[in-house]
C-alpha positions in Angstrom: 142.7 157.9 85.5 142.1 157.6 81.3 142.4 159.8 79.0 139.2 162.3 77.9 137.9 160.9 74.7 136.8 163.6 72.0 133.9 163.2 69.5 132.9 164.9 66.5 129.2 165.0 65.6 127.9 166.5 62.2 124.1 167.5 62.4 124.7 168.3 66.0 121.4 171.1 65.6 119.2 168.2 64.8 117.0 165.9 67.4 119.4 163.3 67.0 122.7 165.4 67.4 121.6 167.1 70.5 120.6 163.7 72.5 123.7 162.2 71.1 125.9 165.3 72.4 124.0 165.1 75.7 125.0 161.5 75.8 128.3 161.4 75.2 129.1 164.8 77.6 127.5 162.2 80.2 129.9 159.8 79.9 132.7 162.4 79.8 133.1 163.2 76.3 134.9 166.0 75.0 132.1 166.6 71.9 132.6 169.2 69.3 129.9 170.0 67.0 129.7 171.2 63.3 127.3 174.0 62.6 126.4 175.2 59.2 126.5 178.8 58.7 123.2 180.4 58.8 121.4 184.1 58.7 119.0 182.2 61.2 119.3 180.8 64.5 119.3 176.9 64.2 120.5 175.9 67.4 117.7 175.3 69.5 118.3 171.8 70.8 121.5 172.3 71.6 121.7 176.1 73.2 121.3 174.4 76.8 124.5 172.8 76.4 126.8 176.0 75.4 124.7 179.4 76.2 123.1 180.5 79.3 123.8 180.6 83.1 125.8 177.0 82.9 127.5 176.4 79.5 129.1 172.8 79.5 132.6 173.5 79.0 133.3 170.6 77.0 131.5 171.4 74.4 132.7 173.3 71.5 130.4 174.4 68.1 132.5 174.9 64.9 131.5 176.0 61.3 131.4 173.7 58.6 129.7 172.4 55.9 129.4 168.1 54.6 129.4 170.0 51.2 133.0 171.7 51.7 136.1 169.4 52.2 138.3 171.5 53.2 136.2 173.2 56.0 135.8 168.9 56.8 139.7 168.7 56.8 140.3 171.8 58.8 137.8 171.0 61.5 139.4 167.1 62.2 142.5 168.9 62.3 141.5 171.4 65.0 139.4 168.8 66.9 141.6 165.6 66.7 138.7 163.6 67.3 138.9 159.9 68.5 135.3 159.1 67.0 132.8 160.9 64.6 129.4 160.7 64.4 127.9 161.7 60.9 124.2 162.7 61.7 124.3 165.5 59.2 122.1 165.3 56.0 119.3 166.4 53.9 116.9 164.4 56.0 113.2 165.1 54.6 112.4 162.4 52.1 109.8 164.2 49.9 111.7 167.1 49.9 114.1 165.3 48.4 112.1 164.7 45.4 111.9 168.6 45.0 115.6 168.8 45.8 117.5 165.9 44.6 120.7 167.1 43.6 121.2 169.1 46.6 120.4 166.0 48.8 122.5 163.6 47.4 125.5 166.2 47.6 125.1 167.1 51.3 123.5 163.0 52.2 125.8 161.2 49.6 128.8 162.9 48.5 129.5 164.4 51.9 129.7 161.1 53.2 132.4 160.9 50.9 133.8 164.1 51.6 134.5 163.0 55.2 135.5 159.5 54.6 138.6 160.8 52.8 138.9 163.8 55.3 139.2 161.1 58.0 141.2 158.8 56.1 143.7 161.8 55.4 143.9 162.9 58.7 145.0 159.7 60.0 147.7 159.5 57.4 149.1 162.4 58.8 148.4 162.5 62.1 148.9 158.8 63.0 145.5 158.7 64.9 142.7 156.2 64.5 139.3 157.6 64.3 136.1 155.6 64.4 133.4 156.5 62.5 129.6 156.2 62.5 127.4 157.0 59.4 123.9 157.4 60.1 121.7 155.3 57.6 118.0 154.6 57.1 115.2 152.3 56.9 114.2 154.3 53.7 117.1 152.5 51.7 115.0 149.0 52.2 112.2 150.8 50.0 109.9 148.6 48.8 111.5 145.4 50.2 109.1 142.9 52.4 109.2 143.2 56.1 111.1 142.3 58.6 114.4 144.0 57.0 117.6 143.3 58.3 121.0 143.4 57.6 121.2 141.2 54.7 117.7 142.5 53.1 118.7 144.0 50.0 118.0 147.6 49.5 115.4 148.9 47.3 115.3 152.6 47.5 112.1 154.4 46.7 113.2 158.2 46.6 116.3 160.3 46.0 117.1 160.5 49.8 117.0 156.6 49.7 119.5 156.3 47.0 121.7 159.0 48.4 122.0 156.7 52.0 122.2 153.7 50.1 125.5 155.7 48.3 126.7 156.6 51.2 126.4 152.9 53.4 128.4 151.3 50.7 131.1 154.0 50.8 131.4 153.6 54.5 132.0 149.2 53.6 134.2 150.5 50.9 136.6 152.5 52.9 136.3 150.1 55.8 137.5 147.2 53.3 139.7 149.2 51.6 141.8 151.2 54.2 140.7 149.1 57.3 139.0 152.2 58.6 136.8 151.4 61.7 133.4 152.7 60.4 130.1 151.3 61.2 126.8 151.8 59.5 123.5 152.5 61.7 120.4 151.6 59.9 118.2 153.6 62.1 114.6 152.8 61.5 112.1 155.6 62.2 112.8 157.7 65.5 111.3 160.3 67.0 111.2 162.5 69.9 109.6 166.2 71.1 112.4 167.4 69.7 111.4 166.1 65.9 111.0 169.0 62.9 107.7 170.0 62.9 107.7 168.7 59.3 108.0 165.3 59.9 104.9 163.6 60.5 104.7 162.7 64.0 105.7 165.8 65.3 102.6 167.3 62.8 100.2 165.0 64.0 101.2 165.8 67.8 101.7 169.4 67.5 98.2 169.7 65.5 96.3 167.7 68.5 97.7 170.1 71.0 96.6 173.0 69.0 93.2 171.3 68.0 92.6 170.7 71.6 93.4 174.0 72.8 90.8 175.5 70.1 94.0 176.9 67.9 93.5 174.9 64.9 90.5 173.2 63.1 92.1 170.8 60.9 95.1 168.7 59.9 95.9 167.7 56.6 98.1 164.7 55.8 99.4 162.4 52.7 99.5 158.9 53.1 98.2 157.6 56.2 97.9 153.8 55.5 102.0 153.9 55.6 103.3 151.7 58.1 106.5 152.6 60.3 108.7 151.1 62.9 108.6 154.1 65.3 111.0 154.5 68.6 112.5 157.3 70.9 115.6 159.5 69.2 116.9 159.2 72.7 117.5 155.3 72.9 118.8 155.4 69.5 122.0 157.1 69.6 122.5 154.6 72.8 122.9 152.3 70.0 125.3 154.4 67.9 127.8 154.8 70.6 127.5 151.1 71.4 128.7 150.9 67.9 131.9 153.1 68.3 132.6 151.1 71.4 132.4 147.7 70.0 135.6 145.6 69.0 135.0 145.2 65.5 133.1 147.8 63.3 129.8 146.6 61.2 126.7 147.4 59.8 123.8 147.5 62.2 119.8 147.7 62.1 118.5 149.2 65.2 114.7 149.2 65.5 111.9 148.2 67.8 110.4 145.3 66.2 106.9 146.9 65.4 105.2 148.7 63.2 102.1 150.4 63.2 100.0 153.1 60.2 100.1 156.6 60.1 96.2 156.2 60.9 97.5 153.8 64.3 100.1 156.8 65.3 97.1 159.4 65.2 94.8 157.4 67.1 97.5 156.8 69.8 98.0 160.7 69.8 94.4 162.4 69.9 93.5 159.7 72.3 95.8 161.1 74.9 93.8 164.5 74.6 90.4 162.7 74.3 90.0 163.6 70.7 89.0 161.5 67.6 91.5 162.2 64.8 88.8 161.2 62.4 87.1 164.6 63.0 90.2 166.5 62.2 92.3 164.9 59.7 92.0 165.3 55.8 94.4 164.1 52.9 95.9 166.6 50.7 97.6 164.8 47.5 100.2 167.6 47.9 101.9 165.4 50.9 102.1 162.4 48.6 105.2 161.3 47.7 106.1 160.3 43.7 106.7 156.9 45.0 105.7 155.5 48.3 107.3 152.9 51.0 104.2 151.3 52.5 105.7 149.1 55.1 109.1 149.1 57.1 109.7 147.1 60.2 113.2 145.9 61.5 114.7 142.9 63.0 117.3 144.6 65.5 118.5 141.3 66.6 122.3 141.6 65.8 122.5 145.1 67.4 120.7 144.1 70.7 122.9 140.4 70.8 126.3 142.1 69.6 126.1 145.2 71.7 123.9 144.6 74.1 121.4 147.3 73.1 117.8 147.6 74.5 115.1 150.3 74.1 113.5 152.0 77.3 110.5 153.3 75.2 108.0 151.8 72.6 105.5 154.0 70.4 103.0 154.3 72.8 105.2 155.9 75.7 106.8 157.8 72.6 102.9 159.3 71.5 102.6 160.1 74.7 105.6 162.3 75.6 105.2 164.2 72.4 101.9 165.1 73.1 102.9 166.3 76.7 105.8 168.1 75.1 103.9 169.8 72.3 100.8 171.0 74.8 103.1 172.8 76.6 104.3 174.3 73.6 100.5 174.8 72.3 99.8 176.7 75.9 102.6 179.1 75.5 101.6 179.9 71.9 97.6 180.5 73.2 98.8 182.3 76.1 100.9 185.0 73.9 98.0 184.9 71.7 95.7 185.8 74.0 98.4 188.4 75.1 98.3 190.1 71.7 102.4 189.1 71.4 102.2 186.6 68.7 
């Protein structure tokens, strides 16, 4: 029987982290996640894995932060991972304009801290670690679609600039120190677990609340922007496949189909027999100082080299998210009517 593999995930409490943890546990891994200390609970997406009647004995959490190099080194020494997946970041593009220094410290310099901690761990432990960095299609910015691994980055936000810095540091550590370090350049990927301040989830939750008479309007920024939207559960499989491949590299992960936010609005509201144009209004507060108009990825390399194929398209994604948010909105309405909300 082969020895159990051990994986360490930063950002384990996020959308991607929760799906990746489930995937790795299903493959027999021991999975360790890093969580930031907070005065409020942020573990809702992973609570089913570590608390309740049937906690998974192979799932473990550790306190740490990408802004704390010492904590990262301590966790590496304790966990002794075979694979590290860096999904931690300040990942909201609009917020990065308001908090540029924090965004860069966590999303850019945090990756440098983690890479150097892994390099040090490998030296003193004589172990080899495979590293995955979560890149972003936002790095392409104003580059013309379809974007691929050879497309020049043209970042248009502090977040995108930070991700580009991290991308090149991964390449630098790979080439300078022979580390197995891969970049996944993931285009937009969503799910019912997406944060409510991201546009797709904002849309589906608002549509559900409007359907149930709990909300009148939805305010959005630039609805003409086009994005390549896929399902997060499909995309974490691509992450895992990158670290099972014989050689490290850089891979675009995308559906290869882009639609506008207006088109996504139509898909979502139609699920509930609603006309989105009756409920959606533009609010200048949600516009970015520098807009990214059109992102559409070419994932030919990931499909041919890694054998990755997505199982969902944007239409099934919208349906999945609407169904999830209708359940949430119905619970909210029930509590409201019972005077408990």
